[in-house]
SEZA-614456 format. One record per residue (C-alpha): x, y, z; residue in three letters; residue number from 1. Coordinates in nm, 3 decimals. Each point is the difference from the previous one (the first is absolute). Layout:
% residues N
+---------+---------+---------+------+------+
:      c1 :      c2 :      c3 : resn : resi :
+---------+---------+---------+------+------+
:       X :       Y :       Z :  ALA :  NUM :
...
+---------+---------+---------+------+------+
//
This chain:
% residues 210
+---------+---------+---------+------+------+
:      c1 :      c2 :      c3 : resn : resi :
+---------+---------+---------+------+------+
:  19.712 :   6.381 :  13.342 :  MET :    1 :
:  -0.217 :  -0.201 :   0.174 :  SER :    2 :
:  -0.387 :   0.016 :  -0.048 :  SER :    3 :
:  -0.086 :  -0.117 :   0.328 :  ALA :    4 :
:  -0.178 :   0.274 :   0.235 :  GLU :    5 :
:   0.166 :   0.134 :   0.255 :  PRO :    6 :
:  -0.136 :  -0.105 :   0.353 :  ALA :    7 :
:  -0.267 :   0.195 :   0.185 :  SER :    8 :
:   0.115 :   0.222 :   0.296 :  LYS :    9 :
:  -0.112 :  -0.106 :   0.323 :  LYS :   10 :
:  -0.173 :   0.304 :   0.184 :  ARG :   11 :
:   0.082 :   0.097 :   0.320 :  LEU :   12 :
:  -0.227 :   0.155 :   0.259 :  GLY :   13 :
:   0.190 :   0.214 :   0.247 :  ILE :   14 :
:  -0.089 :   0.098 :   0.349 :  LEU :   15 :
:   0.124 :   0.254 :   0.183 :  LEU :   16 :
:  -0.087 :   0.259 :   0.309 :  SER :   17 :
:   0.301 :   0.249 :  -0.022 :  GLY :   18 :
:   0.258 :   0.147 :  -0.202 :  ARG :   19 :
:   0.007 :  -0.360 :  -0.182 :  GLY :   20 :
:   0.395 :   0.009 :  -0.052 :  SER :   21 :
:  -0.009 :  -0.389 :  -0.090 :  ASN :   22 :
:  -0.281 :   0.098 :  -0.239 :  PHE :   23 :
:   0.226 :   0.247 :  -0.162 :  LEU :   24 :
:   0.301 :  -0.242 :  -0.030 :  ALA :   25 :
:  -0.230 :  -0.256 :  -0.175 :  ILE :   26 :
:  -0.142 :   0.222 :  -0.235 :  ALA :   27 :
:   0.362 :   0.097 :  -0.138 :  ARG :   28 :
:   0.118 :  -0.333 :  -0.005 :  SER :   29 :
:  -0.292 :  -0.076 :  -0.237 :  ILE :   30 :
:   0.092 :   0.321 :  -0.205 :  ARG :   31 :
:   0.422 :  -0.122 :  -0.005 :  GLU :   32 :
:  -0.095 :  -0.321 :  -0.098 :  GLY :   33 :
:   0.076 :  -0.181 :   0.301 :  ARG :   34 :
:  -0.388 :  -0.113 :  -0.006 :  LEU :   35 :
:  -0.055 :  -0.030 :  -0.318 :  PRO :   36 :
:  -0.308 :  -0.271 :   0.030 :  ASN :   37 :
:  -0.197 :   0.223 :   0.263 :  ALA :   38 :
:  -0.197 :   0.310 :  -0.008 :  GLU :   39 :
:  -0.152 :   0.214 :   0.255 :  ILE :   40 :
:  -0.408 :  -0.071 :  -0.038 :  ALA :   41 :
:  -0.099 :   0.223 :   0.259 :  ILE :   42 :
:   0.140 :   0.202 :   0.326 :  VAL :   43 :
:  -0.230 :  -0.010 :   0.287 :  ILE :   44 :
:   0.032 :   0.160 :   0.342 :  SER :   45 :
:  -0.222 :   0.004 :   0.307 :  ASN :   46 :
:   0.159 :   0.341 :   0.087 :  VAL :   47 :
:  -0.194 :   0.321 :  -0.154 :  ALA :   48 :
:   0.284 :   0.204 :  -0.014 :  ASP :   49 :
:   0.306 :  -0.267 :  -0.013 :  ALA :   50 :
:   0.272 :   0.146 :  -0.251 :  PRO :   51 :
:   0.072 :  -0.363 :  -0.174 :  GLY :   52 :
:  -0.354 :   0.068 :  -0.159 :  LEU :   53 :
:   0.080 :   0.347 :  -0.106 :  GLU :   54 :
:   0.317 :  -0.137 :  -0.129 :  ALA :   55 :
:  -0.195 :  -0.275 :  -0.185 :  ALA :   56 :
:  -0.242 :   0.268 :  -0.166 :  ARG :   57 :
:   0.329 :   0.184 :  -0.119 :  GLU :   58 :
:   0.103 :  -0.316 :  -0.168 :  LEU :   59 :
:  -0.348 :  -0.019 :  -0.175 :  ARG :   60 :
:  -0.061 :  -0.304 :   0.185 :  LEU :   61 :
:  -0.347 :  -0.122 :   0.080 :  SER :   62 :
:  -0.066 :   0.120 :   0.362 :  THR :   63 :
:  -0.262 :  -0.112 :   0.297 :  ALA :   64 :
:  -0.072 :   0.074 :   0.313 :  GLN :   65 :
:  -0.205 :  -0.175 :   0.251 :  PHE :   66 :
:   0.002 :   0.202 :   0.373 :  ILE :   67 :
:   0.067 :  -0.284 :   0.236 :  SER :   68 :
:  -0.062 :   0.204 :   0.344 :  LYS :   69 :
:  -0.346 :  -0.076 :   0.174 :  GLY :   70 :
:  -0.055 :  -0.282 :  -0.256 :  ARG :   71 :
:  -0.041 :  -0.361 :   0.114 :  LYS :   72 :
:   0.282 :  -0.193 :  -0.101 :  ARG :   73 :
:  -0.142 :  -0.249 :  -0.228 :  ALA :   74 :
:  -0.235 :   0.276 :  -0.209 :  GLU :   75 :
:   0.287 :   0.226 :  -0.090 :  HIS :   76 :
:   0.158 :  -0.293 :  -0.093 :  ASP :   77 :
:  -0.272 :  -0.152 :  -0.239 :  ALA :   78 :
:  -0.004 :   0.356 :  -0.191 :  ASP :   79 :
:   0.394 :  -0.033 :  -0.058 :  VAL :   80 :
:  -0.056 :  -0.339 :  -0.097 :  ALA :   81 :
:  -0.251 :   0.090 :  -0.250 :  ALA :   82 :
:   0.200 :   0.254 :  -0.126 :  CYS :   83 :
:   0.324 :  -0.195 :  -0.049 :  LEU :   84 :
:  -0.232 :  -0.284 :  -0.225 :  ARG :   85 :
:  -0.154 :   0.262 :  -0.166 :  LYS :   86 :
:   0.363 :   0.117 :  -0.119 :  HIS :   87 :
:   0.091 :  -0.372 :  -0.082 :  ASN :   88 :
:   0.273 :  -0.008 :   0.308 :  VAL :   89 :
:   0.248 :  -0.312 :  -0.053 :  ASP :   90 :
:   0.232 :   0.066 :   0.269 :  LEU :   91 :
:  -0.085 :   0.275 :   0.333 :  ILE :   92 :
:   0.302 :   0.187 :   0.126 :  ILE :   93 :
:  -0.040 :   0.149 :   0.379 :  LEU :   94 :
:   0.237 :   0.305 :  -0.066 :  ALA :   95 :
:  -0.045 :   0.183 :   0.367 :  GLY :   96 :
:  -0.353 :  -0.087 :   0.069 :  TYR :   97 :
:  -0.060 :   0.028 :   0.324 :  MET :   98 :
:  -0.277 :  -0.218 :   0.063 :  ARG :   99 :
:  -0.055 :  -0.375 :   0.105 :  LEU :  100 :
:  -0.205 :  -0.175 :  -0.288 :  LEU :  101 :
:  -0.280 :  -0.186 :   0.109 :  SER :  102 :
:   0.009 :  -0.386 :  -0.019 :  PRO :  103 :
:  -0.313 :   0.035 :  -0.264 :  GLU :  104 :
:   0.240 :   0.195 :  -0.243 :  PHE :  105 :
:   0.298 :  -0.198 :   0.029 :  ILE :  106 :
:  -0.218 :  -0.301 :  -0.085 :  ALA :  107 :
:  -0.148 :   0.148 :  -0.303 :  ALA :  108 :
:   0.399 :   0.063 :  -0.160 :  PHE :  109 :
:   0.217 :  -0.328 :   0.133 :  PRO :  110 :
:   0.349 :   0.041 :  -0.067 :  ASN :  111 :
:  -0.061 :   0.311 :  -0.184 :  ARG :  112 :
:   0.069 :   0.281 :   0.274 :  ILE :  113 :
:   0.374 :   0.095 :   0.082 :  LEU :  114 :
:   0.100 :   0.244 :   0.288 :  ASN :  115 :
:   0.382 :   0.093 :   0.076 :  ILE :  116 :
:   0.096 :   0.064 :   0.377 :  HIS :  117 :
:   0.304 :   0.161 :   0.125 :  PRO :  118 :
:   0.167 :  -0.293 :   0.179 :  SER :  119 :
:   0.133 :  -0.299 :  -0.017 :  LEU :  120 :
:  -0.357 :  -0.239 :   0.076 :  LEU :  121 :
:  -0.063 :  -0.121 :   0.248 :  PRO :  122 :
:   0.210 :   0.221 :   0.144 :  ALA :  123 :
:  -0.205 :   0.339 :   0.124 :  PHE :  124 :
:  -0.328 :   0.012 :  -0.164 :  PRO :  125 :
:  -0.235 :   0.263 :   0.043 :  GLY :  126 :
:   0.065 :   0.360 :  -0.023 :  LEU :  127 :
:   0.305 :   0.169 :   0.023 :  ASP :  128 :
:   0.238 :  -0.310 :  -0.048 :  ALA :  129 :
:   0.321 :   0.212 :  -0.117 :  GLN :  130 :
:  -0.003 :   0.179 :   0.357 :  THR :  131 :
:  -0.069 :  -0.342 :   0.175 :  GLN :  132 :
:   0.320 :  -0.181 :  -0.158 :  ALA :  133 :
:   0.197 :   0.272 :   0.093 :  PHE :  134 :
:  -0.149 :   0.066 :   0.321 :  ASP :  135 :
:   0.098 :  -0.375 :   0.060 :  TYR :  136 :
:   0.346 :   0.013 :  -0.112 :  GLY :  137 :
:   0.001 :  -0.180 :  -0.292 :  CYS :  138 :
:   0.292 :  -0.008 :  -0.252 :  LYS :  139 :
:  -0.212 :  -0.113 :  -0.340 :  ILE :  140 :
:  -0.319 :   0.128 :  -0.096 :  ALA :  141 :
:  -0.204 :   0.000 :  -0.320 :  GLY :  142 :
:  -0.262 :  -0.017 :  -0.157 :  CYS :  143 :
:  -0.258 :  -0.336 :  -0.135 :  THR :  144 :
:  -0.259 :  -0.034 :  -0.242 :  VAL :  145 :
:  -0.264 :  -0.229 :   0.066 :  HIS :  146 :
:  -0.365 :  -0.113 :  -0.094 :  PHE :  147 :
:  -0.250 :   0.111 :   0.203 :  VAL :  148 :
:  -0.221 :  -0.246 :   0.234 :  ASP :  149 :
:  -0.220 :   0.072 :   0.283 :  GLU :  150 :
:   0.264 :   0.043 :   0.259 :  HIS :  151 :
:   0.187 :   0.319 :   0.023 :  LEU :  152 :
:   0.336 :  -0.002 :  -0.197 :  ASP :  153 :
:  -0.006 :  -0.341 :  -0.005 :  HIS :  154 :
:  -0.065 :  -0.165 :  -0.353 :  GLY :  155 :
:   0.244 :  -0.211 :  -0.215 :  VAL :  156 :
:   0.331 :   0.177 :  -0.030 :  ILE :  157 :
:   0.098 :   0.071 :  -0.401 :  ILE :  158 :
:   0.317 :   0.182 :   0.093 :  LEU :  159 :
:   0.197 :   0.185 :   0.240 :  GLN :  160 :
:   0.294 :   0.274 :   0.006 :  HIS :  161 :
:   0.235 :   0.020 :   0.236 :  ALA :  162 :
:   0.192 :   0.344 :   0.139 :  ILE :  163 :
:   0.252 :   0.030 :   0.257 :  PRO :  164 :
:  -0.083 :   0.244 :   0.262 :  VAL :  165 :
:   0.320 :   0.262 :   0.012 :  LEU :  166 :
:   0.169 :   0.129 :   0.324 :  GLU :  167 :
:  -0.098 :   0.348 :  -0.112 :  THR :  168 :
:  -0.422 :  -0.072 :  -0.065 :  ASP :  169 :
:  -0.240 :   0.111 :   0.173 :  ASP :  170 :
:  -0.368 :  -0.134 :  -0.038 :  ALA :  171 :
:  -0.102 :   0.270 :  -0.273 :  HIS :  172 :
:   0.332 :  -0.075 :  -0.198 :  SER :  173 :
:  -0.102 :  -0.412 :   0.022 :  LEU :  174 :
:  -0.297 :   0.084 :  -0.092 :  ALA :  175 :
:   0.095 :   0.185 :  -0.331 :  ASP :  176 :
:   0.220 :  -0.245 :  -0.069 :  ARG :  177 :
:  -0.217 :  -0.284 :   0.039 :  ILE :  178 :
:  -0.232 :   0.196 :  -0.224 :  LEU :  179 :
:   0.253 :   0.025 :  -0.289 :  ALA :  180 :
:   0.013 :  -0.369 :   0.036 :  GLU :  181 :
:  -0.394 :  -0.054 :  -0.025 :  GLU :  182 :
:   0.006 :   0.190 :  -0.351 :  HIS :  183 :
:   0.213 :  -0.265 :  -0.120 :  ILE :  184 :
:  -0.132 :  -0.280 :   0.159 :  ALA :  185 :
:  -0.381 :   0.023 :  -0.099 :  TYR :  186 :
:   0.089 :   0.026 :  -0.343 :  THR :  187 :
:   0.191 :  -0.296 :   0.034 :  GLU :  188 :
:  -0.254 :  -0.205 :   0.124 :  ALA :  189 :
:  -0.278 :   0.128 :  -0.210 :  ILE :  190 :
:   0.190 :  -0.140 :  -0.269 :  ALA :  191 :
:   0.029 :  -0.320 :   0.163 :  ARG :  192 :
:  -0.354 :  -0.045 :   0.075 :  VAL :  193 :
:  -0.077 :   0.127 :  -0.358 :  LEU :  194 :
:   0.184 :  -0.268 :  -0.171 :  SER :  195 :
:  -0.200 :  -0.292 :   0.201 :  SER :  196 :
:   0.315 :  -0.154 :   0.000 :  GLU :  197 :
:  -0.020 :  -0.134 :   0.361 :  TYR :  198 :
:  -0.203 :  -0.236 :   0.242 :  HIS :  199 :
:  -0.048 :  -0.033 :   0.365 :  PHE :  200 :
:   0.139 :  -0.245 :   0.238 :  GLU :  201 :
:  -0.212 :   0.043 :   0.315 :  ASN :  202 :
:   0.104 :   0.346 :   0.141 :  ARG :  203 :
:   0.297 :   0.010 :  -0.285 :  ARG :  204 :
:  -0.006 :   0.229 :  -0.334 :  TYR :  205 :
:   0.222 :  -0.199 :  -0.221 :  VAL :  206 :
:   0.126 :   0.106 :  -0.359 :  GLN :  207 :
:  -0.037 :  -0.270 :  -0.236 :  ASN :  208 :
:   0.325 :  -0.098 :  -0.184 :  LYS :  209 :
:   0.041 :   0.097 :  -0.387 :  ALA :  210 :
+---------+---------+---------+------+------+
//
């Protein structure tokens, strides 16, 4: 048996505003060994009654809430950033966080913030991307995991998962099938980023060769 110390786990900070289904999928991936080098350090919500926050408490995870309504963005984000630093977070995961981050926040965590979007970016950024894709008549839809920069749904793409739009789909069924794919894609993307085995070529994320 090797006497080498096991590598320390990378600490994730989860930001959410709603039910947190992607957060719960990530937590399940950690429990089931698909993210063996990760642990959730803190779950933060900007909404007081977010179901995802209660789910985190039920999992006995550390939680915090910083209500954003009525506050200046920079002031709110400064409080969130301080909490993330307090918990020594290595990577920030946006899991249905319905709030644009301030430039100051993004600059404080360069290439350390991930988001998942329910479309194949750059198509259909913003809200209701699944409905946008369905109404447009797309034959292929999907989700994108990307680094966060100062622009909406714009940062460097880590990976994308695509699914066909079925003849039997409506906007709701399509959204459900995309969400199921999100739960797989986010874990895969987090594992890639935590490996540190990648580099950027302009706007391209490139996985290093073995």
